[in-house]
N, CA and C of each residue as an Amber inpcrd file, in Angstrom:
protein
   354
 -49.3860000  60.9130000  -9.4850000 -49.7350000  60.1300000  -9.0800000
 -51.3180000  60.2290000  -8.8240000 -52.0960000  61.6140000  -8.8450000
 -53.4130000  61.6670000  -8.6790000 -53.8560000  61.7160000 -10.1590000
 -53.2130000  61.7990000 -11.5080000 -54.1530000  61.5280000 -12.5000000
 -53.7330000  60.1580000 -12.9170000 -52.9510000  59.0780000 -12.3410000
 -53.1350000  57.8500000 -12.8110000 -54.1230000  57.3890000 -12.0570000
 -54.0060000  57.7880000 -11.0010000 -55.2630000  56.8040000  -9.8910000
 -56.6370000  57.1400000 -10.5770000 -56.7630000  58.4050000 -10.7910000
 -57.8410000  58.7740000 -11.7140000 -58.4840000  58.3170000 -12.6460000
 -57.0800000  58.2760000 -13.4280000 -57.4160000  57.4340000 -14.8440000
 -57.8670000  55.8570000 -14.5750000 -57.4800000  55.2840000 -13.4860000
 -57.9550000  53.7480000 -13.4020000 -59.1000000  53.8340000 -12.6450000
 -59.6250000  54.3120000 -11.6710000 -60.6600000  54.4690000 -10.9490000
 -60.8640000  55.5330000  -9.8760000 -62.1700000  56.3470000 -10.3380000
 -61.9940000  57.3380000  -9.2880000 -62.7780000  57.1200000  -7.5040000
 -62.8660000  55.3480000  -7.6900000 -63.1950000  55.2950000  -6.7360000
 -61.7470000  54.9960000  -5.8370000 -60.6980000  54.7770000  -6.6930000
 -59.2820000  54.3320000  -6.0780000 -58.8700000  55.9560000  -5.0910000
 -59.3040000  56.7660000  -6.2440000 -58.4520000  58.2070000  -5.5660000
 -59.3830000  59.0190000  -4.1980000 -60.7070000  58.2470000  -4.6000000
 -61.6370000  58.6890000  -3.1610000 -61.2390000  57.7220000  -2.4340000
 -60.6960000  56.6970000  -2.2540000 -60.6080000  56.1890000  -0.6320000
 -59.2610000  56.4160000  -0.5500000 -58.0960000  56.9170000  -1.4460000
 -57.0550000  58.0350000  -0.6670000 -57.3090000  59.1820000  -0.4270000
 -58.3870000  59.9740000  -0.7080000 -58.4600000  60.8730000  -0.0790000
 -58.9760000  61.1260000   1.2200000 -60.0270000  59.7200000   1.0340000
 -61.2000000  59.6920000   2.5350000 -60.3240000  58.7940000   3.7050000
 -59.1610000  58.0260000   3.2300000 -58.6470000  57.4110000   4.1310000
 -59.2060000  56.2720000   4.2020000 -59.4350000  55.2980000   3.4410000
 -59.9430000  54.3700000   3.1530000 -60.0270000  53.2380000   4.2600000
 -60.6250000  52.6620000   4.9050000 -60.6560000  51.8510000   6.2570000
 -61.1190000  50.4290000   5.5520000 -60.5630000  49.3400000   5.9220000
 -60.6790000  48.4530000   5.5600000 -62.2110000  47.4950000   6.0730000
 -63.2910000  47.2570000   5.7380000 -64.4010000  46.4920000   6.4550000
 -64.2150000  45.1120000   6.8910000 -63.8790000  45.2670000   8.0170000
 -63.8610000  43.5730000   8.5950000 -65.2620000  42.8020000   8.9790000
 -65.9260000  43.7360000   8.6320000 -67.3690000  42.9970000   8.7700000
 -67.4160000  41.9960000   7.2860000 -67.1530000  42.8560000   6.2300000
 -67.3940000  41.7640000   5.1370000 -66.2380000  40.6600000   4.9000000
 -65.3720000  40.6860000   5.7720000 -64.4580000  39.5210000   5.9930000
 -64.4870000  38.7810000   6.6420000 -65.4820000  38.9200000   8.0640000
 -66.0580000  38.0060000   8.7570000 -67.1430000  37.4570000   8.0470000
 -68.0280000  38.1330000   7.1280000 -69.1380000  37.4000000   6.5170000
 -68.7860000  36.3940000   5.5140000 -67.1710000  36.5030000   4.7340000
 -66.7200000  35.8890000   3.6950000 -66.6140000  34.8500000   4.5150000
 -65.5870000  34.8590000   5.4930000 -65.1940000  33.6650000   6.2870000
 -66.1840000  32.8670000   6.7150000 -67.3440000  33.0040000   7.4290000
 -68.5420000  32.2990000   7.6320000 -69.0950000  31.3170000   6.1780000
 -69.2670000  32.2100000   5.3800000 -69.6670000  31.8870000   4.2490000
 -68.7180000  30.3620000   3.7520000 -67.4130000  30.7870000   3.8000000
 -66.2480000  29.5380000   3.1880000 -66.0420000  28.5380000   4.2020000
 -66.3440000  28.7390000   5.7260000 -66.3580000  27.5400000   6.6070000
 -67.5020000  26.8900000   6.5290000 -68.9190000  27.1360000   6.0040000
 -69.7790000  26.4740000   6.0550000 -70.0430000  25.7940000   4.6530000
 -69.3780000  26.3610000   3.8100000 -69.2500000  25.6830000   2.3170000
 -68.4030000  24.6900000   2.6010000 -67.4430000  24.9580000   2.9890000
 -66.4530000  23.7410000   3.0360000 -66.1510000  22.6460000   4.2550000
 -66.8590000  23.2060000   5.4370000 -66.8240000  22.3970000   6.8850000
 -68.0230000  22.3070000   7.1710000 -69.0970000  23.0350000   6.9910000
 -70.5280000  22.8620000   7.3340000 -70.5090000  23.5240000   8.6900000
 -71.7760000  23.6790000   8.9950000 -71.9230000  24.2670000  10.1490000
 -71.8840000  23.5030000  11.5770000 -71.7200000  23.6250000  12.5610000
 -71.4330000  22.9660000  13.6360000 -72.0620000  21.1230000  13.8710000
 -73.2980000  21.6870000  13.6940000 -74.0600000  20.2740000  13.7760000
 -73.6490000  19.5900000  12.2960000 -73.2380000  19.9010000  11.2710000
 -72.8770000  19.1520000  10.1910000 -71.8940000  18.5430000  10.6630000
 -70.7350000  19.2340000  11.3360000 -69.4940000  18.7840000  11.9230000
 -69.7860000  17.7300000  12.7360000 -70.6270000  17.8910000  13.6520000
 -70.9320000  16.9030000  14.6650000 -71.3620000  15.6840000  14.0880000
 -72.1070000  15.6850000  13.2070000 -72.8280000  14.7320000  12.3690000
 -71.5310000  14.2380000  11.6680000 -70.7390000  14.2160000  10.8770000
 -69.6440000  13.6530000   9.9840000 -68.8450000  13.0920000  11.2750000
 -68.3690000  13.3290000  12.2190000 -67.6530000  13.2080000  13.8000000
 -68.2950000  11.7910000  13.9380000 -69.4310000  11.5650000  14.0040000
 -70.3230000  10.6590000  14.4430000 -70.1230000   9.5130000  13.3630000
 -70.5150000  10.1150000  12.1620000 -70.2250000   9.3710000  11.0820000
 -68.7430000   8.3760000  10.7780000 -67.9320000   9.4170000  11.1000000
 -66.5490000   8.9090000  11.1700000 -65.9890000   7.8060000  12.1060000
 -66.7400000   8.3580000  13.6590000 -66.2280000   7.6510000  14.4420000
 -66.9880000   6.2380000  14.4650000 -68.3210000   5.9580000  13.8140000
 -69.0740000   4.8260000  13.9600000 -67.9230000   3.7200000  12.4270000
 -67.4870000   4.6070000  11.5890000 -66.5540000   4.1260000  10.6410000
 -65.3560000   3.0380000  11.0550000 -64.7600000   4.4280000  11.7130000
 -63.2790000   3.7770000  12.5820000 -63.9060000   2.6150000  13.3360000
 -64.6400000   2.5970000  14.2810000 -65.1920000   1.0910000  15.2080000
 -65.2790000   0.0360000  14.4880000 -66.4240000   0.2870000  13.2220000
 -66.1230000  -1.3750000  12.7620000 -65.1760000  -1.7250000  11.3910000
 -64.1370000  -0.7180000  11.3090000 -63.0690000  -0.9390000  10.3620000
 -62.4040000  -2.3060000  11.0250000 -62.5800000  -3.2460000   9.8090000
 -61.4860000  -4.7770000  10.1420000 -60.5660000  -4.5300000   8.8770000
 -59.5320000  -5.1790000   8.7420000 -58.8110000  -5.6500000   7.8050000
 -59.3020000  -6.9690000   7.1450000 -59.2090000  -6.8810000   5.7360000
 -59.8000000  -8.0750000   5.1570000 -58.2890000  -8.9980000   5.3010000
 -59.0360000 -10.3680000   4.8420000 -57.8710000 -11.1250000   4.3840000
 -56.8750000 -10.5000000   3.2540000 -57.4240000 -10.3090000   2.3600000
 -56.9460000 -10.1950000   0.7740000 -56.0260000  -8.9030000   0.9370000
 -55.9120000  -7.8290000   2.0180000 -55.8820000  -6.5010000   2.2020000
 -54.4310000  -6.6320000   2.6770000 -53.6130000  -5.9330000   2.3600000
 -52.0290000  -5.5920000   3.0430000 -52.5710000  -4.6640000   4.2170000
 -51.2840000  -4.8760000   5.0110000 -51.3210000  -3.7650000   5.9990000
 -51.1200000  -2.2640000   5.7120000 -50.1390000  -2.2330000   4.5400000
 -50.1570000  -0.4550000   4.0590000 -51.4070000  -0.2870000   3.6060000
 -52.5730000  -1.0570000   3.0780000 -53.5090000  -0.7370000   2.4780000
 -54.5800000  -0.6850000   3.6360000 -54.5280000  -1.2940000   4.0980000
 -55.5320000  -1.3830000   5.7690000 -54.9340000   0.1410000   6.6390000
 -53.7430000   0.7250000   6.5660000 -53.0800000   1.6810000   7.4160000
 -53.4770000   3.0120000   6.6510000 -53.6180000   2.8680000   5.6700000
 -54.0760000   4.1320000   4.6510000 -55.6160000   4.2330000   5.0850000
 -56.4160000   3.2450000   5.1720000 -57.6470000   3.3770000   5.1980000
 -58.0450000   3.9500000   6.9640000 -57.1300000   3.3650000   7.4310000
 -57.0960000   4.2050000   9.0700000 -56.8030000   5.5490000   9.2560000
 -55.7090000   5.7680000   8.5120000 -55.1350000   7.2170000   8.5800000
 -56.0450000   8.3740000   8.0400000 -56.8020000   7.8380000   6.5750000
 -57.7380000   8.4720000   6.0280000 -58.8710000   8.9450000   7.2170000
 -59.3250000   7.9160000   7.6300000 -60.3650000   8.4600000   8.7110000
 -59.8180000   9.4390000   9.7060000 -58.7340000   8.9730000  10.5880000
 -57.7450000   9.7910000  11.0510000 -57.8480000  11.3830000  11.0500000
 -57.2220000  11.1750000   9.5550000 -57.2270000  12.8790000   9.3250000
 -58.4100000  13.4490000   8.9910000 -59.3340000  12.6990000   8.5080000
 -60.5970000  13.7700000   8.1000000 -61.0230000  13.8210000   9.5640000
 -60.9800000  13.0960000  10.6060000 -61.5790000  13.6420000  12.0020000
 -60.5670000  14.5090000  12.5920000 -59.5130000  14.5660000  12.0920000
 -58.1250000  15.9300000  12.4670000 -59.0480000  17.0410000  12.0500000
 -58.8260000  17.1650000  10.8700000 -59.9440000  18.2730000  10.0120000
 -61.0790000  18.8040000  10.4130000 -61.7760000  18.0980000  11.1050000
 -63.1660000  18.2320000  11.9040000 -62.8140000  19.0570000  13.3970000
 -61.9900000  18.7760000  13.3520000 -61.3030000  19.6100000  14.7870000
 -61.4170000  18.2980000  16.1830000 -61.3170000  16.9590000  15.7990000
 -61.0230000  15.9320000  16.7520000 -59.7900000  14.9380000  16.0800000
 -59.0880000  15.4930000  17.2660000 -57.7920000  14.4440000  16.9380000
 -57.4040000  13.0960000  17.6470000 -57.2860000  12.1610000  16.8590000
 -57.2420000  10.8820000  17.2940000 -55.9070000  10.2980000  17.8450000
 -55.6250000  10.0410000  19.4890000 -54.3740000   9.4760000  19.7490000
 -53.7050000   8.6730000  18.6750000 -52.5120000   8.8350000  19.0100000
 -51.8360000   7.5970000  18.1130000 -51.8480000   6.3890000  18.8270000
 -52.1630000   6.1080000  20.3120000 -52.3810000   5.1620000  21.0820000
 -53.5470000   4.4970000  20.6220000 -54.8020000   4.9720000  20.4360000
 -55.8480000   4.7990000  20.0850000 -55.9420000   4.0030000  18.4700000
 -55.1980000   4.8080000  17.8930000 -54.8370000   4.2350000  16.3720000
 -53.9540000   3.0450000  16.4440000 -53.0030000   2.6140000  16.8070000
 -52.0370000   1.4470000  16.8800000 -53.1110000   0.2840000  17.4480000
 -54.0360000   0.8720000  18.9640000 -54.5970000  -0.1700000  19.3170000
 -55.7680000  -0.8460000  17.9900000 -56.6200000   0.2980000  17.4560000
 -57.0540000  -0.1870000  16.3770000 -56.6740000  -0.8030000  15.5220000
 -55.3090000  -0.5890000  15.1570000 -54.6900000  -1.2450000  13.8820000
 -54.8010000  -2.8930000  14.5580000 -54.1010000  -2.9730000  15.6690000
 -53.8730000  -4.1570000  16.1830000 -54.9990000  -5.3110000  16.4740000
 -55.7940000  -4.5940000  16.8270000 -57.3840000  -5.2690000  17.1190000
 -58.2530000  -5.7870000  15.8510000 -57.7290000  -5.0190000  14.7170000
 -58.2270000  -5.0910000  13.5110000 -57.4380000  -6.0440000  12.3710000
 -56.4900000  -6.6250000  12.6050000 -55.5090000  -7.6590000  11.7580000
 -56.2870000  -8.7880000  11.6180000 -56.4530000  -9.3000000  10.8560000
 -56.9200000 -10.7630000  10.7470000 -56.0470000 -11.9880000  11.7390000
 -56.4690000 -12.8330000  11.9050000 -56.0840000 -13.8580000  12.9220000
 -54.7270000 -14.5440000  11.9960000 -54.2580000 -14.2510000  11.1430000
 -53.0580000 -14.9000000  10.5710000 -51.9610000 -13.9280000  11.3690000
 -52.3130000 -12.8770000  11.7660000 -51.3660000 -12.1800000  12.6350000
 -51.4290000 -12.0590000  13.9230000 -52.3070000 -13.1180000  14.7140000
 -51.9470000 -13.2140000  16.1630000 -50.9210000 -13.3500000  16.5730000
 -50.1470000 -13.8580000  16.3460000 -48.8100000 -14.0470000  17.2200000
 -48.0810000 -12.9720000  17.2610000 -47.9550000 -11.8790000  15.6030000
 -47.4580000 -10.8820000  15.9870000 -47.9490000  -9.8750000  16.6550000
 -49.3540000  -9.8290000  16.8890000 -50.0690000  -8.9580000  17.7430000
 -49.6990000  -9.1580000  18.8550000 -49.8600000 -10.4850000  19.3950000
 -49.5980000 -10.7740000  20.8640000 -47.8160000 -10.3470000  21.2390000
 -46.8930000 -10.5260000  20.2890000 -45.7150000 -10.3340000  20.9160000
 -45.3730000  -8.8340000  20.4980000 -46.2630000  -7.9710000  19.7770000
 -46.2350000  -6.1740000  19.7830000 -46.6730000  -5.8420000  21.3930000
 -47.6070000  -6.3120000  21.4260000 -48.4890000  -5.9320000  22.7220000
 -47.6810000  -6.5900000  23.9250000 -46.9870000  -7.4430000  24.4600000
 -46.2210000  -8.0580000  24.9090000 -44.4390000  -6.8260000  25.2790000
 -44.4010000  -6.7950000  24.2710000 -42.8440000  -6.1160000  24.0190000
 -43.3540000  -4.4440000  24.6420000 -44.6980000  -4.0440000  24.3670000
 -44.6850000  -2.5530000  24.3700000 -45.7910000  -2.3860000  25.8030000
 -46.2240000  -3.5360000  26.5720000 -47.2520000  -3.3420000  27.4620000
 -48.5110000  -2.7390000  27.3340000 -48.6360000  -3.3320000  26.4830000
 -50.1890000  -2.6300000  25.6390000 -51.3810000  -3.5120000  26.4140000
């Protein structure tokens, strides 16, 4: 075994002899770098959440759009918000969809609201 490890790399053999210890400092540093690269700093997260919130607030379904297409847009914003650490409740999403439907859906919205006490 000794000859095999020494033939691969002397550092491998030295690690076994000196009881190699895993460096947690390097792991934490690597994690911090990855977090900033993929999610951004906390200031960036807050900024992205604010932008998402404003997009969510002004979101309206167009006359040409199907409910499925609109629902995909709503859920995209909700999922991105969840990824950034702020989960939107189901009731908030349902209320947004009902408020954002075009006028041709008014009768259905009223029926849903009355049936579910919204």
